MITORLO-346997 format. One record per residue (C-alpha): residue in one letter; x, y, z. Coordinates in steps of 0.25 Angstrom, whole numbers, padded with zeros to 4 digits, always signed. Each point is the difference from the previous one (the first is absolute). Layout:
BEGIN
AXYZ
...
end
This chain:
BEGIN
X-0091-0162-0025
X+0001+0014-0004
X-0010+0010+0005
X-0002+0007-0012
X-0014+0004-0002
X-0008-0001-0013
X-0009+0011-0005
X-0009+0004-0011
X+0008+0002-0013
X+0012+0006+0007
X+0002-0006+0014
X+0011+0005+0008
X+0007-0009+0010
X+0001+0000+0015
X+0014-0001+0006
X+0004-0014+0001
X+0000-0007+0013
X+0013-0004+0007
X+0005-0013-0006
X-0006+0001-0013
X+0005+0004-0014
X-0005+0012-0007
X-0004-0003-0014
X+0007+0010-0009
X-0005-0007-0012
X-0015+0001+0004
X+0003+0015+0003
X+0006+0001-0014
X-0013-0006-0006
X-0008+0010+0007
X+0008+0011-0006
X-0001-0006-0014
X-0015-0001+0002
X-0003+0013+0005
X+0009+0007-0010
X-0007-0008-0011
X-0014+0005+0005
X+0004+0014+0001
X+0007+0001-0013
X-0012-0007-0007
X-0009+0011+0006
X+0008+0011-0004
X+0006-0005-0013
X-0010-0012-0005
X+0007-0001-0013
X+0014-0001+0006
X-0004-0012+0009
X-0014-0005-0005
X+0001-0013+0009
X+0003+0008+0013
X-0013-0004+0006
X+0005-0014+0003
X+0008+0007+0011
X-0013-0003+0008
X+0001-0015-0002
X+0014+0000+0004
X-0004+0005+0014
X-0011-0009+0001
X+0009-0012-0001
X+0010+0006+0010
X-0012+0002+0009
X-0004-0014-0001
X+0014-0005+0003
X+0003+0009+0012
X-0013-0001+0007
X-0001-0015-0002
X+0014-0002+0005
X-0003+0009+0012
X-0013-0008+0003
X+0005-0014-0002
X+0012+0003+0009
X-0010+0005+0011
X-0009-0013-0002
X+0012-0009+0001
X+0006+0007+0012
X-0013+0002+0008
X-0011-0008-0007
X-0009+0012-0002
X+0000+0014-0006
X-0002+0012+0009
X-0010+0007-0009
X-0002+0012+0008
X+0015+0002+0000
X+0001-0002-0015
X-0011+0009-0004
X+0005+0011+0010
X+0014-0001-0006
X-0006+0002-0014
X-0008+0012+0004
X+0012+0007+0007
X+0008-0002-0013
X-0009+0003-0011
X-0011+0009+0005
X+0007+0013+0004
X+0006+0003-0013
X-0012-0005-0008
X-0010+0008+0008
X+0010+0012-0001
X+0001+0000-0015
X-0015-0003-0002
X-0004+0012+0009
X+0010+0009-0007
X-0005-0004-0014
X-0015+0002+0005
X+0003+0014+0005
X+0008+0004-0013
X-0011-0005-0009
X-0010+0008+0008
X+0009+0012-0003
X+0005-0002-0014
X-0010-0009-0007
X-0014+0005-0005
X-0012-0005+0008
X-0003-0010-0011
X+0011-0008+0005
X-0003+0000+0015
X-0010-0011+0000
X+0009-0010-0006
X+0012+0005+0008
X-0008-0001+0013
X-0006-0014-0003
X+0013-0006-0004
X+0007+0006+0012
X-0010-0006+0009
X+0002-0014-0008
X+0015+0002+0001
X+0001+0002+0015
X-0009-0012+0003
X+0007-0008-0010
X-0011-0002-0010
X+0006+0008-0011
X+0003-0012-0009
X-0015-0004+0000
X-0005+0014-0003
X+0009+0001-0012
X-0004-0014-0005
X-0015+0004+0001
X+0003+0013-0007
X+0008-0008-0011
X-0013-0007-0004
X-0009+0012+0001
X+0001+0007-0014
X-0004+0013+0006
X+0013+0000+0008
X+0009-0004-0012
X+0004+0014-0002
X+0002+0005+0014
X+0013+0006+0003
X+0010-0006+0010
X-0001+0005+0015
X+0012+0002+0008
X-0003-0012+0008
X-0002-0010-0011
X+0013-0007+0002
X-0005-0004+0014
X-0006-0012-0007
X+0012-0008+0002
X+0001+0003+0014
X-0014-0004+0002
X+0003-0014-0007
X+0012-0002+0010
X-0008+0004+0012
X-0011-0010-0004
X+0011-0010-0001
X+0006+0004+0014
X-0014-0002+0005
X-0003-0014-0005
X+0014-0006-0001
X+0004-0002+0014
X-0014-0006+0003
X+0001-0010-0012
X+0014-0004+0004
X-0003-0002+0015
X-0013-0008-0004
X+0008-0009-0009
X+0011-0002+0010
X-0010-0004+0011
X-0007-0009-0010
X+0013-0007-0004
X+0003-0003+0015
X-0014-0005+0002
X+0001-0009-0012
X+0014-0004+0004
X+0006+0005-0013
X+0013+0006-0002
X-0003+0015+0002
X+0010+0005-0011
X-0006-0009-0010
X-0014+0003+0004
X+0002+0015-0001
X+0007-0002-0014
X-0012-0008-0005
X-0010+0011+0005
X+0009+0011-0006
X+0001-0007-0013
X-0015-0001-0001
X-0001+0015+0002
X+0010+0002-0010
X-0007-0009-0011
X-0014+0004+0003
X+0003+0015+0000
X+0009-0001-0012
X-0011-0008-0008
X-0010+0011+0004
X+0010+0011-0004
X+0002-0006-0014
X-0015-0002-0002
X-0005+0014+0006
X+0011+0007-0007
X-0005-0005-0013
X-0015+0003+0004
X+0002+0014+0006
X+0014+0005-0001
X-0002+0013+0007
X-0007-0006+0012
X+0010-0011+0001
X+0011+0009+0002
X-0005+0005+0013
X-0007-0011+0007
X+0007-0008+0011
X-0004-0013-0004
X+0008+0001-0013
X+0012+0004+0008
X+0000-0010+0011
X+0009-0010-0008
X+0011+0011+0000
X+0001+0000+0015
X-0001-0015+0000
X+0012-0001-0009
X+0008+0008+0010
X-0005-0009+0011
X+0003-0013-0007
X+0015+0005-0002
X+0000+0003+0015
X-0005-0014+0003
X+0011-0005-0010
X+0011+0007+0008
X-0005-0007+0013
X+0000-0013-0008
X+0014+0002-0005
X+0005+0004+0014
X-0003-0014+0004
X-0009+0003+0011
X+0009+0011+0006
X-0004+0014+0003
X+0010+0007-0008
X-0003+0015-0003
X-0004+0005-0013
X+0012-0003-0009
X+0009-0003+0012
X+0007-0014-0002
X-0005-0010+0010
X+0003-0014+0004
X-0009-0007-0010
X+0000-0002-0015
X+0000+0015-0002
X+0014+0002+0006
X+0005-0012-0008
X-0006+0005-0013
X+0006+0014+0002
X+0014-0007+0001
X-0002-0010-0012
X+0006+0005-0013
X-0010-0006-0009
X-0012+0005+0009
X+0006+0014+0000
X+0001+0000-0015
X-0014-0004-0002
X-0005+0010+0010
X+0008+0010-0007
X-0006-0003-0013
X-0014+0000+0006
X+0002+0014+0006
X+0006+0005-0013
X-0013-0006-0007
X-0008+0007+0010
X+0007+0013-0003
X-0002-0002-0015
X-0015-0003+0001
X-0002+0013+0008
X+0007+0008-0010
X-0008-0006-0011
X-0013+0003+0008
X+0004+0015+0002
X+0003+0002-0015
X-0010-0009-0007
X-0012+0002+0008
X-0009+0012-0002
X-0015+0004+0002
X-0005-0009-0011
X+0006-0012+0007
X-0010-0010+0005
X+0003+0001+0015
X+0001-0005+0010
X-0004-0014-0005
X+0010-0009-0005
X+0010+0011-0004
X+0002+0004+0014
X+0007-0013+0002
X+0012+0006-0007
X+0003+0011+0011
X-0005-0009+0011
X+0009-0012-0003
X+0011+0009-0003
X-0001+0007+0013
X-0001-0014+0007
X+0012-0005-0007
X+0008+0012+0005
X-0005-0001+0014
X+0002-0016+0001
X+0014+0002-0006
X+0004+0010+0010
X-0005-0009+0011
X+0008-0011-0004
X+0013+0007-0004
X-0001+0011+0011
X+0002+0010-0012
X-0008+0006-0011
X+0000-0002-0015
X-0003+0015-0001
X+0012+0009-0004
X+0005+0010+0010
X-0010-0003+0011
X+0009+0005+0011
X+0001+0014-0007
X-0004+0010+0010
X-0010+0008-0008
X-0007-0013-0004
X-0001-0004+0014
X-0005+0014+0004
X-0010-0001-0011
X-0005-0013+0005
X+0000+0006+0014
X-0010+0011-0004
X-0008-0007-0010
X-0013-0001+0008
X+0000+0015+0002
X+0005+0003-0014
X-0012-0009-0006
X-0009+0008+0009
X+0004+0014-0004
X+0004-0001-0015
X-0015-0002-0005
X-0007+0012+0007
X+0011+0009-0005
X-0002-0005-0014
X-0015+0002+0001
X+0000+0013+0006
X+0011+0007-0007
X-0008+0001-0013
X-0011+0009+0005
X+0010+0007+0009
X+0009+0004-0011
X-0011+0002-0011
X+0006-0009-0011
X+0005-0014-0002
X+0013-0004+0006
X+0013+0002-0007
X+0012-0007+0002
X+0007+0009+0010
X-0013+0000+0008
X-0001-0015+0000
X+0015+0000+0005
X-0004+0010+0011
X-0012-0009+0004
X+0010-0012+0001
X+0009+0008+0008
X-0010+0006+0010
X-0006-0014+0001
X+0013-0005+0005
X+0002+0012+0010
X-0014-0002+0006
X+0003-0015+0001
X+0013+0002+0007
X-0007+0009+0010
X-0012-0009+0002
X+0009-0012+0002
X+0008+0008+0011
X-0012+0007+0007
X-0012-0008-0002
X+0004-0015-0004
X+0011-0002+0010
X-0006+0006+0012
X-0013-0007-0003
X+0006-0013-0001
X+0010+0001+0011
X-0006+0009+0010
X-0015+0001-0002
X-0008-0008+0011
X+0013-0008+0001
X-0002-0004+0014
X-0015-0001+0000
X-0009-0012-0002
X-0002-0003-0015
X-0015+0003+0000
X+0004+0015+0003
X+0007+0001-0013
X-0012-0007-0007
X-0010+0010+0006
X+0009+0012-0002
X+0001-0004-0015
X-0015-0002-0002
X-0002+0014+0007
X+0010+0006-0009
X-0007-0006-0012
X-0014+0005+0005
X+0006+0014+0001
X+0004-0001-0015
X-0014-0005-0003
X-0006+0012+0006
X+0009+0009-0008
X-0005-0008-0013
X-0015+0002+0004
X+0003+0015+0002
X+0005+0001-0014
X-0012-0008-0005
X-0010+0010+0006
X+0009+0012-0005
X-0001-0006-0014
X-0015-0001+0001
X-0001+0015+0004
X+0009+0005-0011
X-0008-0007-0010
X-0013+0006+0005
X+0006+0014-0001
X+0005-0003-0014
X-0014-0005-0005
X-0006+0013+0005
X+0011+0008-0007
X-0003-0008-0013
X-0015+0003+0002
X+0003+0015+0000
X+0009-0001-0012
X-0010-0007-0008
X-0008+0012-0002
X+0011+0007-0008
X-0001+0000-0015
X+0015-0004-0001
X-0002-0013+0009
X+0006-0012-0006
X-0004-0004-0014
X-0009+0012-0001
X+0012+0008-0002
X+0002-0006-0013
X-0014+0005-0005
X-0002+0008-0013
X+0000+0015+0004
X+0006-0002+0014
X+0012+0008+0003
X+0007-0006+0012
X+0014+0004+0005
X+0010-0011+0003
X-0009-0010-0006
X+0010-0011+0002
X+0006+0007+0012
X+0002-0004+0014
X-0011-0007+0007
X-0010+0008+0008
X-0004-0012+0009
X+0006-0013+0004
X-0010-0009-0006
X+0008-0013+0003
X-0006-0006+0012
X-0008-0013+0001
X-0013+0007-0005
X+0007+0002-0013
X+0002-0015-0002
X-0008-0007-0012
X-0003-0011+0009
X-0013+0004+0007
X-0014-0007+0001
X-0010+0006-0009
X-0013+0004+0007
X-0012-0008-0005
X+0007-0012-0004
X-0002-0014+0005
X+0005-0014-0003
X-0006-0006-0012
X-0009-0012+0002
X+0006-0007-0013
X+0014+0002+0005
X+0013-0001-0007
X+0009-0007+0009
X+0015-0002-0003
X+0009-0008+0010
X-0011+0002+0011
X-0001+0015-0002
X-0013+0007-0005
X+0002+0010-0012
X-0014+0005-0003
X-0008+0011+0006
X-0014+0005-0004
X-0002+0015+0001
X-0014+0004-0004
X-0003+0015-0002
X-0012-0002-0008
X-0011+0004+0010
X-0008-0012-0005
X-0001+0004-0014
X-0002-0012-0009
X+0007+0007-0012
X+0013+0003+0007
X+0012-0003-0007
X+0010-0011+0005
X+0014+0004+0000
X+0012-0009+0004
X+0012+0007+0005
X+0012-0009+0000
X+0016+0000+0000
X+0011+0000+0010
X+0004+0011+0009
X+0002+0010-0012
X-0015-0001-0001
X-0002+0001+0015
X+0006+0014+0000
X-0011+0005-0009
X-0011-0005+0009
X-0002+0013+0006
X-0004+0007-0013
X-0007-0013-0006
X-0009-0002+0012
X-0003+0015+0000
X-0005-0001-0014
X-0007-0014+0003
X-0008+0007+0011
X-0004+0011-0009
X-0004-0009-0012
X-0008-0010+0009
X+0008-0012-0005
X+0001-0014+0006
X+0015-0003+0001
X+0007-0013+0001
X+0014+0002+0006
X+0011-0009-0001
X+0014+0004+0002
X+0013-0009+0002
X+0013+0007+0003
X+0011-0003-0009
X-0008-0008-0010
X-0002+0004-0015
X-0012-0004-0008
X+0008-0009-0009
X-0003-0015-0002
X+0014-0004+0001
X+0009-0001+0012
X+0007+0012+0006
X+0015-0003+0002
X+0004+0014+0006
X-0006+0011+0008
X+0007+0014+0002
X+0012-0006-0007
X+0002-0011+0010
X-0002-0015-0004
X-0014-0006+0005
X+0002-0014-0004
X-0006-0007+0012
X-0012-0008-0004
X-0009+0006+0011
X+0001+0014-0006
X-0001-0004-0014
X-0013-0009+0003
X-0006+0011+0008
X+0001+0010-0012
X-0005-0010-0010
X-0011-0005+0008
X-0005+0014+0004
X+0000+0006-0014
X-0006-0013-0006
X-0012+0000+0009
X-0002+0015-0002
X+0000-0002-0015
X-0009-0012+0001
X-0010+0008+0008
X+0000+0012-0010
X-0003-0009-0011
X-0011-0007+0007
X-0006+0013+0006
X+0002+0009-0012
X+0001+0013+0008
X-0003+0014-0006
X+0014+0005+0003
X+0014-0005+0005
X+0010+0010+0005
X+0014-0005+0002
X+0014+0004+0003
X+0013-0008+0003
X+0014+0003+0002
X+0003-0009-0012
X+0013+0008-0003
X+0006-0007+0012
X-0007-0013-0001
X+0008-0009-0009
X-0007-0011-0006
X+0005-0012-0008
X-0008-0008-0010
X+0012-0008-0004
X+0001+0006-0014
X+0012+0009+0004
X-0006+0012-0006
X+0001+0014+0006
X-0010+0004+0010
X-0009+0009-0009
X-0002-0012-0009
X-0003-0010+0011
X-0010+0010+0006
X-0007+0003-0013
X-0002-0015-0002
X-0006-0001+0014
X-0009+0012-0002
X-0005-0007-0013
X-0003-0013+0007
X-0007+0006+0012
X-0004+0015+0000
X-0004+0000-0014
X-0010-0011+0003
X-0006+0009+0010
X-0002+0010-0011
X-0005-0010-0010
X-0010-0004+0011
X-0006+0014+0000
X+0007+0005+0012
X+0006+0014-0001
X+0014+0000+0006
X+0008+0012+0004
X+0015-0003+0004
X+0006+0012+0008
X+0014+0003-0005
X+0010-0002+0011
X+0005+0012+0008
X+0015+0004-0003
X+0011-0008+0007
X+0007+0008+0011
X+0013-0006-0003
X+0003+0001+0015
X+0000+0015-0002
X-0013+0007-0001
X-0004-0005+0014
X-0004+0007+0013
X+0013-0005+0006
X+0008+0007-0011
X-0007+0013+0002
X+0002+0000+0015
X+0014-0004-0001
X+0002+0012-0009
X-0006+0009+0010
X-0012+0002-0008
X+0007+0003-0014
X-0011-0008-0008
X+0007+0003-0013
X+0012-0007+0004
X-0008-0013+0000
X-0007+0002-0014
X+0003-0011-0010
X+0002+0000-0015
X-0013-0003-0007
X+0006-0010-0010
X+0006-0008+0012
X-0012+0001+0009
X-0012-0002-0009
X+0004-0013-0007
X-0010-0008-0007
X-0010-0007+0008
X-0001-0014-0008
X-0014-0003+0004
X-0006+0014-0004
X+0009+0001-0012
X-0005-0014-0005
X-0014+0004+0003
X+0001+0013-0008
X+0007-0007-0012
X-0011-0010-0001
X-0009+0011-0005
X-0012-0008+0006
X-0013+0009+0001
X-0003-0005+0014
X+0015+0001+0005
X+0004+0014+0004
X+0012+0006+0008
X-0001+0011+0010
X+0013+0008-0001
X+0002+0010+0011
X+0015+0002-0002
X-0002+0015-0002
X-0004+0001+0015
X+0014-0005+0004
X+0009+0005-0011
X+0002+0012-0010
X+0008-0002-0013
X+0013-0001+0007
X-0001-0005+0015
X-0009-0008+0009
X-0001+0007+0014
X+0000-0004+0015
X-0009+0011+0004
X-0011+0007-0007
X-0009+0011+0005
X+0006-0001+0014
X-0002-0015+0001
X+0009-0012+0000
X-0004-0008-0012
X+0004-0013+0005
X-0002-0007+0013
X+0012-0009-0001
X+0010-0004-0011
X-0011-0004-0009
X-0014+0002+0005
X-0008+0013-0001
X-0004+0008+0012
X-0014+0000+0003
X-0001+0015+0001
X+0006+0002-0014
X-0010-0010-0006
X-0011+0007+0007
X+0004+0013-0006
X+0000-0005-0014
X-0014-0007+0002
X-0007+0010-0009
X+0009-0003-0012
X+0000-0015+0003
X-0016+0000+0000
X-0001+0008-0013
X+0010-0009-0008
X-0005-0013+0006
X-0015+0003-0003
X+0004+0005-0014
X+0007-0014-0003
X-0011-0008+0007
X-0011+0007-0008
X-0008-0011-0007
X+0003-0010+0011
end
């Protein structure tokens, strides 16, 4: 068989062993796949489905590794695990650790300290092959929904493949020995085992992709069937070879050789390969980020790749055009390193250049990626594979690999410590700046004259301390808990000091209520309120299903059920308990609902407010809806300001575009109900023409839609005065 080595999403081959045939068709598939990924990352609109390149490599890996292991099992009756794992480490680790270390160091120098924590943790996960699970955990953590990509985020696919390499030889060796013990035909038994993996993993992938698409994209269990598909094709080539030991695609003495000579078989295999090419092209062109993937839709690129590989195995040639073209083969040869280098260059180029990437800069990144890939292949990959610990025992390679991983881990921990120290220094700086009359929202006060009111930031209030996701002191889990899908959503925060006449106030909403916590709870403590806190990220207060969030479809039953169940229980409690005041805020401008009428969003929200929130007012509860903060439009963010070297005005947005109608607040205002009020703080973010990224030396936003904690603290006096005015009589 060929000794080509599969890798992450862009594995490069080893030189073929004597007597075997080099698979130029697989090399061309590698070139196609890595080119698709790179183009998708640089020009996503040009090739929206380029991400399926990863799936192409998963199938190739399953095919090549299965052939290698089965040939060893048939030849020796066992798998030399130490040799196998040592070879994988020599081939993959040197380049992967080099790029990870360079990316870590570059991030340390180029990116602000607020990015260091994420970069460090993900680098640690990447070098120990757990990046996919970390990203899966983040994908279901609402507080991480808006984090920027790190330079090592693409290592998720390498992590999936390394986990495959860890388990696959154990599974095949175990199944082979069990077949011998049960006196079953080993090839048939292996096919049954691998087929079971294929079916179970595919079924789970279909289910989990619908239930939690973002998480399903990364986890190994939803991808195992893709490797199994390649493995089944490898087993099919053994069966077609009639029990011989023909190499990959090399005509042998069995049915495989006869099929390769038979005109009808050649015709059908040619059609199969052509169909595979067509399905791959369709996947690349028709799929996009909205596609429910992996799930059942991943069958298209997986089966397409499998058809091309099987056709090439039978015919000894590929259905892909121009596979032998030297640049295509060269691209396949450097595909592993190209995959490794292109992403950190994209991520780090923007803060380095100080603006979003233009076409000429994207072309330059592509060219530099190729150059770095060629150099890495020549001076890192090849020596690592061919000479590193070549004549030493396999365990030497394994121990050296773990040692190198540990060194990278130490560097990651050093970055973590640096991030914590930098944040402490920044908080001290903020404490000093807070004494200024021009600090944050205070600069907007009447009679205050502040130079560069919307000018460059005086501090980098962008670290984790600025996040809206923090625990509020004095709060505990409620005894009469609101539970949704096993999660508690109600806390009690008693600041009454035991006073019997203390007012009960509910504070509810999604994360856009959460970013007001620092101002609200400061007021609650001063007023001695008893607060009931219930927040559910991404959920409106509407009594109809939410079908999209942040312009992305959210059609899964779990997500819809969560929001409806939570808001329904909150409404029922408010009706039952008749609190003095309800303060609420939601990101309803980006929470698309559907009541089945086909009306516009404002009309649907108005009907929902009438059915639910108006009833609270009719029941004697005063309701204050905080009008949502302006949209950043991806522009008035800390990232934009940093990328523009502190030029905050370059990141300002037009008021008419950023301050769009908040459908919930607008519906509340238009009802004219005496107990329903709207707290509008738009003047704290925008003047008559623009909305700003920096005000009074502070970043207004924490990320691409949440307010920074320091800025909300700075406008607390205005928040307090206006809220108390609206709540009067509650």
